[in-house]
C-alpha positions in Angstrom: 0.0 0.0 0.0 1.4 3.4 -1.0 -0.6 6.6 -0.3 -3.6 4.3 0.1 -3.2 2.9 -3.4 -3.1 -0.9 -3.4 -0.2 -2.6 -5.2 -0.5 -6.2 -6.3 2.7 -8.2 -6.8 3.6 -11.8 -7.1 7.3 -11.0 -6.7 7.5 -9.0 -3.5 8.9 -6.1 -5.5 5.8 -3.8 -5.6 7.6 -1.3 -3.3 10.4 -1.2 -5.9 8.2 -0.7 -8.9 8.8 2.0 -11.4 8.2 5.5 -10.2 8.4 8.9 -11.9 9.4 8.7 -15.5 10.7 5.1 -15.3 8.7 2.6 -17.3 10.1 -0.5 -15.6 12.7 -1.8 -13.2 15.2 -4.5 -14.2 15.7 -7.4 -11.8 16.7 -11.1 -11.9 13.6 -13.2 -12.7 11.9 -14.2 -9.4 8.5 -15.4 -8.4 6.4 -18.5 -8.7 6.5 -20.3 -12.0 3.2 -20.0 -13.8 2.4 -16.5 -12.6 5.2 -14.5 -14.2 4.4 -12.5 -17.3 6.2 -13.7 -20.4 8.0 -10.5 -21.1 9.3 -10.4 -17.5 10.7 -13.9 -17.9 12.3 -13.0 -21.2 13.8 -9.6 -20.3 13.8 -9.3 -16.5 11.9 -6.0 -16.9 9.2 -5.6 -14.3 6.3 -3.2 -14.9 2.9 -2.6 -13.5 1.5 -4.6 -16.4 3.5 -7.6 -15.2 1.4 -7.7 -12.1 -1.8 -7.4 -14.1 -0.7 -10.6 -15.9 -0.2 -12.3 -12.5 -3.7 -11.2 -11.4 -5.1 -12.7 -14.6 -3.6 -16.0 -13.6 -5.1 -15.7 -10.1 -8.5 -14.9 -11.7 -8.3 -18.0 -13.8 -7.5 -20.1 -10.7 -10.5 -18.7 -8.9 -12.8 -19.5 -11.9 -11.5 -22.9 -12.6 -10.5 -24.2 -9.2 -7.2 -25.3 -10.8 -3.6 -24.5 -9.9 -1.4 -22.3 -12.2 0.8 -25.3 -12.7 -0.3 -28.9 -12.1 1.7 -31.8 -13.4 -1.0 -34.2 -12.2 -3.3 -33.0 -15.0 -3.5 -34.7 -18.4 -1.1 -33.6 -21.1 -2.0 -30.2 -22.4 -3.5 -29.1 -19.1 -0.4 -28.8 -17.0 -0.1 -25.0 -17.6 -3.4 -23.3 -16.6 -3.0 -20.3 -18.9 -2.0 -22.3 -22.0 -4.9 -24.6 -21.4 -7.5 -21.9 -20.8 -6.4 -19.4 -23.4 -8.3 -21.0 -26.4 -11.5 -21.2 -24.2 -11.4 -17.6 -23.0 -12.6 -16.1 -26.3 -15.4 -18.5 -27.0 -18.8 -17.7 -25.5 -20.1 -21.3 -25.5 -17.0 -23.1 -24.5 -16.0 -20.8 -21.6 -18.2 -22.9 -19.3 -15.4 -25.5 -19.4 -13.2 -23.1 -17.5 -15.6 -22.9 -14.6 -15.0 -25.2 -11.6 -17.6 -28.0 -11.9 -17.8 -28.1 -8.1 -19.8 -24.9 -8.3 -22.6 -27.0 -9.8 -24.0 -24.1 -11.8 -24.3 -21.8 -8.8 -22.7 -18.8 -10.5 -23.8 -15.9 -12.7 -23.5 -16.6 -16.4 -22.9 -13.0 -17.2 -20.5 -12.6 -14.3 -18.5 -15.6 -15.4 -18.4 -14.4 -19.0 -17.2 -10.9 -18.0 -14.6 -12.5 -15.7 -13.4 -14.6 -18.5 -13.1 -11.6 -20.8 -11.3 -9.7 -18.1 -8.9 -12.6 -17.5 -8.2 -12.7 -21.3 -7.4 -9.0 -21.3 -5.1 -9.4 -18.3 -3.3 -12.3 -19.9 -2.7 -10.6 -23.2 0.8 -11.4 -24.6 1.1 -7.7 -25.4 1.7 -5.8 -22.1 0.4 -2.6 -23.5 -3.0 -4.2 -24.3 -3.5 -5.2 -20.7 -5.8 -3.0 -18.5 -4.7 -1.0 -15.5 -5.4 -2.5 -12.1 -7.8 0.4 -11.5 -9.8 -0.7 -14.6 -9.7 -4.3 -13.4 -11.3 -3.2 -10.1 -14.0 -1.2 -11.8 -14.8 -4.1 -14.1 -15.1 -6.6 -11.1 -17.4 -4.4 -8.9 -20.7 -4.9 -10.8 -20.2 -8.7 -11.0 -21.2 -9.1 -7.3 -24.8 -8.0 -8.0 -25.5 -10.4 -10.9 -28.2 -13.0 -10.2 -28.5 -15.0 -13.4 -27.7 -18.5 -12.3 -25.9 -20.9 -14.8 -27.9 -23.9 -13.5 -30.9 -22.7 -15.6 -28.8 -21.9 -18.7 -29.3 -24.0 -21.8 -25.6 -23.8 -22.7 -24.6 -24.9 -19.2 -27.0 -27.8 -19.2 -25.8 -28.9 -22.6 -22.2 -28.7 -21.4 -23.0 -30.7 -18.2 -24.7 -33.4 -20.4 -21.6 -33.6 -22.6 -19.3 -33.8 -19.6 -21.4 -36.6 -18.1 -21.3 -38.5 -21.4 -17.6 -38.1 -21.7 -17.1 -39.2 -18.1 -19.3 -42.3 -18.7 -17.4 -43.1 -21.8 -14.1 -42.8 -20.0 -15.4 -45.0 -17.2 -16.6 -47.6 -19.7 -13.2 -47.7 -21.4 -11.4 -48.0 -18.0 -13.9 -50.8 -17.0 -13.3 -52.7 -20.2 -9.6 -52.3 -19.8 -9.7 -53.7 -16.3 -11.8 -56.6 -17.5 -9.4 -57.4 -20.3 -6.5 -57.1 -17.9 -8.2 -59.3 -15.3 -9.0 -62.0 -17.9 -5.5 -61.9 -19.2 -4.1 -62.2 -15.6 -6.4 -65.1 -14.8 -5.5 -66.9 -18.1 -1.8 -66.3 -17.3 -2.2 -67.6 -13.8 -4.1 -70.7 -15.0 -1.6 -71.4 -17.6 1.2 -71.0 -15.1 -0.6 -73.3 -12.7 -1.2 -75.9 -15.4 2.5 -75.9 -16.4 3.5 -76.2 -12.8 1.2 -79.1 -12.2 2.7 -80.9 -15.2 6.2 -80.2 -14.0 5.3 -81.2 -10.4 3.9 -84.6 -11.3 4.8 -87.8 -9.5 8.5 -88.1 -9.1 10.5 -91.2 -8.3 11.9 -91.0 -4.8 15.6 -91.5 -4.6 14.9 -93.7 -1.5 12.3 -95.9 -3.2 13.3 -99.6 -3.6 13.2 -100.8 -7.1 13.4 -104.6 -7.3 15.8 -106.0 -9.9 14.2 -108.0 -12.6 14.5 -111.8 -12.3 17.0 -112.9 -14.8 17.0 -116.6 -15.4 
């Protein structure tokens, strides 16, 4: 906080941000991977727009319920920004960004505006990103929106697609487990059969074998 103006920073460097006629400060790249603006990573130049980018990542985390970096996600979804970027500009697909745990209890218009704001904050061109003051003003009205997604046609359609996809994946996994189980049982039976053949009656070394009567 400086003169009652909030400063947002992921790098702990807000107090050293550019002042006066300076457009940036140069520093070695610091901060949590996944939040840093691409131009900051490339040049080490930290500007107020670098923090706007970081806020865009935080906004995406809030919408999606995902981490900025998550190696446990499927391929193509490890980096939240790269996964979300194609969805941010599409009105009907942006629902896929929203945390399914919300179960439709969110404003459709609010989520759309938040997605548009996140897209602007995450612009690859720093000059195209909004000021934090503009971000705040854009967020304020969203608190009063009451249109719930649970009654939206697009949301219901997306939920149906998600359930179909989930059922399909579960079916594939179940089939895979059945095939694997059958193969395992067949292998075990084959192994047991081979073992029973090799473990058949054996002649004891202590068994007396009478010599044939030779006349």
